[in-house]
C-alpha positions, 0 to 999 in steps of 0.5 A: 145463415149465422156467420158463415162468409162466402168462400169464394168472395173471401178468396178473391178478396185475399187475391186481390190483398196478395196482388196489392202487396206484389205491387207494393201499394199500401194495402192497409186500407184494403185489409181494414174494409175487409176485416170490418166486412167479415166481422159484419157476417161473423159477429153481428149474427152470433151477437144477434143469436146471443141477444135473442138466447138471453130473452129467451133464457128470461122468458123460460124462467118466467114461464118456469115460475108460473109453472111451479105456482100452478103446480103448487096450487093444484097440490094444495088442492088436492090435499085439503080435505072436503069439509074445509075445502066444501064446509057448504056441501052435503058432503061435509055435513053427511060424514060429521059424527056428533058425539054426545057427552055422558051424564 
């Protein structure tokens, strides 16, 4: 239910406003109250929806930032050589070649 005013009720309110005009009564207060009612039905839900969108956009930006950090951490872990990533492992020690210096 976002900004949809019941048409039957609106028609009856407008008919009553026209009746007041034809009877030469002051309908300024009635028109003002009717406008307030319409604004309440139309703009309040739109305002609430916009507020929710703003909050969701901030949260989405935060999640995107966390995702970038996670992806960059995963990328650096994949590109790091095994010797640097795990220097105490047996694999790192087996892959080390010793060069002897000529005498």
